[in-house]
OpenMM code with the backbone's topology and positions (N, CA, C; nanometers):
from openmm import Vec3, app, unit

residues = "MET ILE HIS THR THR MET VAL ASN THR LYS ILE ILE SER GLY TYR LYS SER VAL MET ARG LEU ALA ARG GLU HIS PRO GLU TRP LEU PRO VAL VAL GLU SER ALA LEU GLU GLU ALA LYS ALA THR LYS GLY VAL ASP PHE ALA GLY ALA TRP VAL LEU ASN LYS ALA LYS GLU LYS GLY ILE ARG TRP PHE PRO ASN LEU ARG ILE LEU VAL THR PHE GLY VAL LEU GLN LYS GLU GLY THR SER ARG GLY GLY ARG ARG ALA TYR TYR SER MET PRO ASP PRO THR GLY VAL GLU GLN ALA LEU ILE GLU LEU ARG THR LYS".split()
positions = [
    Vec3(-1.1522, -0.2867, 2.1866),
    Vec3(-1.1850, -0.1954, 2.0788),
    Vec3(-1.0601, -0.1510, 2.0030),
    Vec3(-0.9533, -0.1190, 2.0720),
    Vec3(-0.8300, -0.0769, 2.0063),
    Vec3(-0.7747, -0.1903, 1.9208),
    Vec3(-0.7796, -0.3130, 1.9737),
    Vec3(-0.7278, -0.4279, 1.8994),
    Vec3(-0.8016, -0.4452, 1.7669),
    Vec3(-0.9322, -0.4314, 1.7675),
    Vec3(-1.0121, -0.4450, 1.6457),
    Vec3(-0.9722, -0.3397, 1.5438),
    Vec3(-0.9523, -0.2170, 1.5881),
    Vec3(-0.9120, -0.1099, 1.4981),
    Vec3(-0.7774, -0.1422, 1.4348),
    Vec3(-0.6841, -0.1930, 1.5141),
    Vec3(-0.5527, -0.2280, 1.4610),
    Vec3(-0.5659, -0.3390, 1.3571),
    Vec3(-0.6475, -0.4374, 1.3834),
    Vec3(-0.6669, -0.5463, 1.2889),
    Vec3(-0.7281, -0.4929, 1.1596),
    Vec3(-0.8310, -0.4080, 1.1711),
    Vec3(-0.8944, -0.3526, 1.0520),
    Vec3(-0.7966, -0.2688, 0.9702),
    Vec3(-0.7138, -0.1890, 1.0351),
    Vec3(-0.6133, -0.1092, 0.9652),
    Vec3(-0.5163, -0.2003, 0.8921),
    Vec3(-0.4762, -0.3087, 0.9550),
    Vec3(-0.3828, -0.4020, 0.8948),
    Vec3(-0.4447, -0.4680, 0.7713),
    Vec3(-0.5693, -0.5065, 0.7791),
    Vec3(-0.6370, -0.5701, 0.6663),
    Vec3(-0.6458, -0.4723, 0.5492),
    Vec3(-0.6834, -0.3508, 0.5757),
    Vec3(-0.6920, -0.2502, 0.4705),
    Vec3(-0.5540, -0.2284, 0.4095),
    Vec3(-0.4508, -0.2297, 0.4905),
    Vec3(-0.3160, -0.2065, 0.4430),
    Vec3(-0.2716, -0.3130, 0.3425),
    Vec3(-0.2873, -0.4407, 0.3741),
    Vec3(-0.2485, -0.5480, 0.2819),
    Vec3(-0.3306, -0.5440, 0.1550),
    Vec3(-0.4575, -0.5225, 0.1708),
    Vec3(-0.5491, -0.5130, 0.0570),
    Vec3(-0.5103, -0.3961, -0.0337),
    Vec3(-0.4948, -0.2790, 0.0263),
    Vec3(-0.4605, -0.1598, -0.0509),
    Vec3(-0.3243, -0.1732, -0.1177),
    Vec3(-0.2311, -0.2351, -0.0493),
    Vec3(-0.0972, -0.2532, -0.1061),
    Vec3(-0.1020, -0.3346, -0.2346),
    Vec3(-0.1765, -0.4434, -0.2335),
    Vec3(-0.1858, -0.5283, -0.3517),
    Vec3(-0.2631, -0.4573, -0.4626),
    Vec3(-0.3687, -0.3878, -0.4274),
    Vec3(-0.4464, -0.3173, -0.5295),
    Vec3(-0.3620, -0.2087, -0.5972),
    Vec3(-0.2818, -0.1395, -0.5196),
    Vec3(-0.1935, -0.0371, -0.5758),
    Vec3(-0.0870, -0.1016, -0.6649),
    Vec3(-0.0300, -0.2115, -0.6189),
    Vec3(0.0688, -0.2842, -0.6976),
    Vec3(0.0074, -0.3322, -0.8287),
    Vec3(-0.1160, -0.3783, -0.8230),
    Vec3(-0.1853, -0.4271, -0.9428),
    Vec3(-0.2023, -0.3156, -1.0465),
    Vec3(-0.2261, -0.1959, -1.0000),
    Vec3(-0.2403, -0.0816, -1.0919),
    Vec3(-0.1057, -0.0411, -1.1520),
    Vec3(-0.0024, -0.0388, -1.0683),
    Vec3(0.1264, 0.0153, -1.1118),
    Vec3(0.2211, -0.0893, -1.1711),
    Vec3(0.2135, -0.2131, -1.1224),
    Vec3(0.3040, -0.3200, -1.1681),
    Vec3(0.2304, -0.4540, -1.1702),
    Vec3(0.1315, -0.4700, -1.2572),
    Vec3(0.0515, -0.5931, -1.2581),
    Vec3(0.1324, -0.7200, -1.2858),
    Vec3(0.2475, -0.7053, -1.3496),
    Vec3(0.3312, -0.8213, -1.3791),
    Vec3(0.3855, -0.8883, -1.2526),
    Vec3(0.3775, -0.8205, -1.1386),
    Vec3(0.4262, -0.8751, -1.0125),
    Vec3(0.3198, -0.9567, -0.9379),
    Vec3(0.1960, -0.9586, -0.9844),
    Vec3(0.0902, -1.0312, -0.9128),
    Vec3(0.1181, -1.1808, -0.8980),
    Vec3(0.1726, -1.2493, -0.9995),
    Vec3(0.2059, -1.3908, -0.9772),
    Vec3(0.3120, -1.4107, -0.8680),
    Vec3(0.4010, -1.3140, -0.8537),
    Vec3(0.5013, -1.3215, -0.7473),
    Vec3(0.4340, -1.3020, -0.6113),
    Vec3(0.3366, -1.2108, -0.6057),
    Vec3(0.2598, -1.1907, -0.4818),
    Vec3(0.1872, -1.3202, -0.4452),
    Vec3(0.1277, -1.3858, -0.5445),
    Vec3(0.0599, -1.5135, -0.5189),
    Vec3(0.1574, -1.6170, -0.4625),
    Vec3(0.2765, -1.6208, -0.5196),
    Vec3(0.3792, -1.7148, -0.4708),
    Vec3(0.4210, -1.6811, -0.3284),
    Vec3(0.4362, -1.5531, -0.3000),
    Vec3(0.4726, -1.5105, -0.1646),
    Vec3(0.3618, -1.5460, -0.0652),
    Vec3(0.2370, -1.5291, -0.1069),
    Vec3(0.1240, -1.5652, -0.0207),
    Vec3(0.1243, -1.7148, 0.0083),
    Vec3(0.1489, -1.7957, -0.0941),
    Vec3(0.1565, -1.9406, -0.0737),
    Vec3(0.2654, -1.9752, 0.0274),
    Vec3(0.3794, -1.9099, 0.0148),
    Vec3(0.4901, -1.9372, 0.1075),
    Vec3(0.4561, -1.8896, 0.2480),
    Vec3(0.3921, -1.7739, 0.2588),
    Vec3(0.3519, -1.7224, 0.3901),
    Vec3(0.2554, -1.8190, 0.4584),
    Vec3(0.1624, -1.8745, 0.3812),
    Vec3(0.0670, -1.9709, 0.4373),
    Vec3(0.1381, -2.1000, 0.4769),
    Vec3(0.2310, -2.1445, 0.3940),
    Vec3(0.3020, -2.2696, 0.4210),
    Vec3(0.3875, -2.2603, 0.5464),
    Vec3(0.4438, -2.1432, 0.5712),
    Vec3(0.5300, -2.1266, 0.6889),
    Vec3(0.4515, -2.0824, 0.8121),
    Vec3(0.3224, -2.0575, 0.7950),
    Vec3(0.2318, -2.0226, 0.9061),
    Vec3(0.2845, -1.9084, 0.9936),
    Vec3(0.3202, -1.7990, 0.9281),
    Vec3(0.3609, -1.6803, 1.0022),
    Vec3(0.5089, -1.6741, 1.0367),
    Vec3(0.5836, -1.7788, 1.0053),
    Vec3(0.7274, -1.7782, 1.0292),
    Vec3(0.7942, -1.7137, 0.9075),
    Vec3(0.9075, -1.6480, 0.9284),
    Vec3(0.9792, -1.5851, 0.8178),
    Vec3(1.0114, -1.6873, 0.7094),
    Vec3(1.0160, -1.6405, 0.5856),
    Vec3(1.0482, -1.7281, 0.4735),
    Vec3(1.1517, -1.6602, 0.3839),
    Vec3(1.2295, -1.7411, 0.3157),
    Vec3(1.3358, -1.6900, 0.2297),
    Vec3(1.2800, -1.6455, 0.0957),
    Vec3(1.3362, -1.5398, 0.0414),
    Vec3(1.2981, -1.4937, -0.0911),
    Vec3(1.3214, -1.6011, -0.1964),
    Vec3(1.4246, -1.6829, -0.1772),
    Vec3(1.4533, -1.7917, -0.2714),
    Vec3(1.3394, -1.8927, -0.2752),
    Vec3(1.2717, -1.9110, -0.1641),
    Vec3(1.1579, -2.0040, -0.1614),
    Vec3(1.0433, -1.9493, -0.2458),
    Vec3(1.0253, -1.8165, -0.2416),
    Vec3(0.9216, -1.7524, -0.3238),
    Vec3(0.9573, -1.7690, -0.4715),
    Vec3(1.0852, -1.7540, -0.5043),
    Vec3(1.1285, -1.7738, -0.6424),
    Vec3(1.0970, -1.9155, -0.6891),
    Vec3(1.1204, -2.0144, -0.6037),
    Vec3(1.0888, -2.1531, -0.6399),
    Vec3(0.9404, -2.1712, -0.6677),
    Vec3(0.8553, -2.1109, -0.5846),
    Vec3(0.7105, -2.1174, -0.6078),
    Vec3(0.6736, -2.0465, -0.7377),
    Vec3(0.7373, -1.9321, -0.7627),
    Vec3(0.7086, -1.8549, -0.8839),
    Vec3(0.7500, -1.9326, -1.0091),
    Vec3(0.8575, -2.0081, -1.0010),
    Vec3(0.9015, -2.0896, -1.1150),
    Vec3(0.7947, -2.1910, -1.1532),
    Vec3(0.7211, -2.2415, -1.0550),
    Vec3(0.6119, -2.3346, -1.0830),
    Vec3(0.5015, -2.2674, -1.1650),
    Vec3(0.4925, -2.1350, -1.1576),
    Vec3(0.3916, -2.0582, -1.2318),
    Vec3(0.4472, -2.0081, -1.3655),
    Vec3(0.5705, -2.0459, -1.3985),
    Vec3(0.6296, -2.0061, -1.5249),
    Vec3(0.7148, -1.8812, -1.5199),
    Vec3(0.7331, -1.8240, -1.4021),
    Vec3(0.8196, -1.7067, -1.3889),
    Vec3(0.9625, -1.7580, -1.3752),
    Vec3(1.0455, -1.7193, -1.4663),
    Vec3(1.1808, -1.7748, -1.4688),
    Vec3(1.2717, -1.7125, -1.3631),
    Vec3(1.2593, -1.5798, -1.3436),
    Vec3(1.3508, -1.5107, -1.2535),
    Vec3(1.2986, -1.3711, -1.2244),
    Vec3(1.3291, -1.3217, -1.1064),
    Vec3(1.3088, -1.1815, -1.0745),
    Vec3(1.4234, -1.1421, -0.9829),
    Vec3(1.4659, -1.0162, -0.9839),
    Vec3(1.5891, -0.9786, -0.9150),
    Vec3(1.5828, -0.9924, -0.7631),
    Vec3(1.4722, -0.9519, -0.7029),
    Vec3(1.4544, -0.9592, -0.5574),
    Vec3(1.3111, -0.9189, -0.5258),
    Vec3(1.2793, -0.9171, -0.3993),
    Vec3(1.1425, -0.8849, -0.3577),
    Vec3(1.1299, -0.7428, -0.3037),
    Vec3(1.2276, -0.6607, -0.3321),
    Vec3(1.2286, -0.5247, -0.2793),
    Vec3(1.1023, -0.4464, -0.3144),
    Vec3(1.0509, -0.4650, -0.4354),
    Vec3(0.9307, -0.3907, -0.4759),
    Vec3(0.8109, -0.4288, -0.3881),
    Vec3(0.8040, -0.5550, -0.3463),
    Vec3(0.6931, -0.5967, -0.2595),
    Vec3(0.7085, -0.5387, -0.1196),
    Vec3(0.8321, -0.5169, -0.0772),
    Vec3(0.8565, -0.4503, 0.0517),
    Vec3(0.8183, -0.3032, 0.0399),
    Vec3(0.8581, -0.2405, -0.0694),
    Vec3(0.8272, -0.0985, -0.0914),
    Vec3(0.6767, -0.0735, -0.0909),
    Vec3(0.6012, -0.1637, -0.1518),
    Vec3(0.4557, -0.1482, -0.1580),
    Vec3(0.3865, -0.1925, -0.0295),
    Vec3(0.4579, -0.2547, 0.0632),
    Vec3(0.3995, -0.2954, 0.1902),
    Vec3(0.3380, -0.4341, 0.1902),
    Vec3(0.3584, -0.5105, 0.0839),
    Vec3(0.3051, -0.6468, 0.0782),
    Vec3(0.3872, -0.7383, 0.1681),
    Vec3(0.5197, -0.7200, 0.1655),
    Vec3(0.6111, -0.7981, 0.2491),
    Vec3(0.6892, -0.7053, 0.3402),
    Vec3(0.7469, -0.7647, 0.4424),
    Vec3(0.8350, -0.6930, 0.5333),
    Vec3(0.9652, -0.7718, 0.5401),
    Vec3(1.0776, -0.7048, 0.5192),
    Vec3(1.2062, -0.7724, 0.5267),
    Vec3(1.2424, -0.7951, 0.6724),
    Vec3(1.2801, -0.9183, 0.7035),
    Vec3(1.3099, -0.9544, 0.8412),
    Vec3(1.4591, -0.9661, 0.8688),
    Vec3(1.5390, -0.9860, 0.7660),
    Vec3(1.6825, -0.9974, 0.7861),
    Vec3(1.7463, -1.0827, 0.6787),
    Vec3(1.8751, -1.1103, 0.6992),
    Vec3(1.9492, -1.1924, 0.6043),
    Vec3(2.0302, -1.2964, 0.6793),
    Vec3(2.0734, -1.3968, 0.6052),
    Vec3(2.1631, -1.4973, 0.6609),
    Vec3(2.2539, -1.5467, 0.5497),
    Vec3(2.3322, -1.6480, 0.5791),
    Vec3(2.4282, -1.7034, 0.4829),
    Vec3(2.5186, -1.5942, 0.4280),
    Vec3(2.5760, -1.5189, 0.5182),
    Vec3(2.6672, -1.4135, 0.4762),
    Vec3(2.5990, -1.3016, 0.4003),
    Vec3(2.4719, -1.2801, 0.4269),
    Vec3(2.3978, -1.1737, 0.3601),
    Vec3(2.3457, -1.2124, 0.2231),
    Vec3(2.3543, -1.3400, 0.1895),
    Vec3(2.3141, -1.3839, 0.0561),
    Vec3(2.1676, -1.4257, 0.0478),
    Vec3(2.1054, -1.4536, 0.1598),
    Vec3(1.9649, -1.4955, 0.1574),
    Vec3(1.8839, -1.3992, 0.2439),
    Vec3(1.7812, -1.3392, 0.1839),
    Vec3(1.6947, -1.2459, 0.2561),
    Vec3(1.5704, -1.3202, 0.3040),
    Vec3(1.5258, -1.2844, 0.4229),
    Vec3(1.4053, -1.3434, 0.4808),
    Vec3(1.2978, -1.2366, 0.4945),
    Vec3(1.1732, -1.2791, 0.4728),
    Vec3(1.0596, -1.1874, 0.4708),
    Vec3(0.9445, -1.2438, 0.5540),
    Vec3(0.8516, -1.1554, 0.5860),
    Vec3(0.7233, -1.1971, 0.6430),
    Vec3(0.6149, -1.1195, 0.5688),
    Vec3(0.4930, -1.1710, 0.5777),
    Vec3(0.3791, -1.1032, 0.5165),
    Vec3(0.2895, -1.0571, 0.6313),
    Vec3(0.2918, -0.9260, 0.6608),
    Vec3(0.2174, -0.8752, 0.7755),
    Vec3(0.0668, -0.8986, 0.7689),
    Vec3(0.0100, -0.9008, 0.6482),
    Vec3(-0.1351, -0.9128, 0.6349),
    Vec3(-0.1738, -1.0098, 0.5229),
    Vec3(-0.1527, -1.1392, 0.5438),
    Vec3(-0.1886, -1.2347, 0.4386),
    Vec3(-0.3378, -1.2356, 0.4059),
    Vec3(-0.4221, -1.2079, 0.5027),
    Vec3(-0.5666, -1.2065, 0.4780),
    Vec3(-0.6041, -1.0960, 0.3799),
    Vec3(-0.5531, -0.9766, 0.4000),
    Vec3(-0.5811, -0.8656, 0.3095),
    Vec3(-0.5226, -0.8887, 0.1710),
    Vec3(-0.4024, -0.9461, 0.1662),
    Vec3(-0.3385, -0.9766, 0.0390),
    Vec3(-0.4229, -1.0779, -0.0377),
    Vec3(-0.4660, -1.1818, 0.0312),
    Vec3(-0.5477, -1.2842, -0.0336),
    Vec3(-0.6803, -1.2270, -0.0824),
    Vec3(-0.7421, -1.1436, -0.0013),
    Vec3(-0.8686, -1.0817, -0.0395),
    Vec3(-0.8526, -1.0001, -0.1679),
    Vec3(-0.7458, -0.9233, -0.1777),
    Vec3(-0.7216, -0.8426, -0.2969),
    Vec3(-0.6971, -0.9309, -0.4187),
    Vec3(-0.6188, -1.0373, -0.4028),
    Vec3(-0.5910, -1.1266, -0.5156),
    Vec3(-0.7184, -1.1941, -0.5657),
    Vec3(-0.8036, -1.2353, -0.4739),
    Vec3(-0.9314, -1.2982, -0.5134),
    Vec3(-1.0155, -1.1978, -0.5903),
    Vec3(-1.0232, -1.0764, -0.5390),
    Vec3(-1.1029, -0.9727, -0.6056),
    Vec3(-1.0475, -0.9404, -0.7447),
    Vec3(-0.9176, -0.9357, -0.7572),
    Vec3(-0.8549, -0.9054, -0.8863),
    Vec3(-0.8805, -1.0168, -0.9877),
    Vec3(-0.8866, -1.1408, -0.9420),
    Vec3(-0.9128, -1.2542, -1.0316),
    Vec3(-1.0543, -1.2501, -1.0876),
    Vec3(-1.1482, -1.1940, -1.0111),
    Vec3(-1.2881, -1.1935, -1.0540),
    Vec3(-1.3215, -1.0730, -1.1427),
    Vec3(-1.2276, -0.9830, -1.1627),
    Vec3(-1.2531, -0.8643, -1.2463),
    Vec3(-1.2348, -0.8980, -1.3918),
] * unit.nanometer
topology = app.Topology()
chain = topology.addChain("A")
for resn in residues:
    res = topology.addResidue(resn, chain)
    for name in ("N", "CA", "C"):
        topology.addAtom(name, app.Element.getBySymbol(name[0]), res)
């Protein structure tokens, strides 16, 4: 029973995070989509922010400074850095909730 509650809280969290981001910074939704694609491709393993930028470039986004706003909103979690602090790694705690919110936003 406790495990189910934790899972439900996590799903609501990812969903709510994206919905809030959509209201306050809708221009970041394509970046969220790119991050979700990377999270799915790495199957729960940490991924580099630069990889998300590469995916976003495929959608026509030329550049964004970093993924800090997605961490602030709770969409991503920063896991650490490497290469002398030049590359940041992230995870997506709730890809299911994030995906659910993106699907719902597309149908509006």
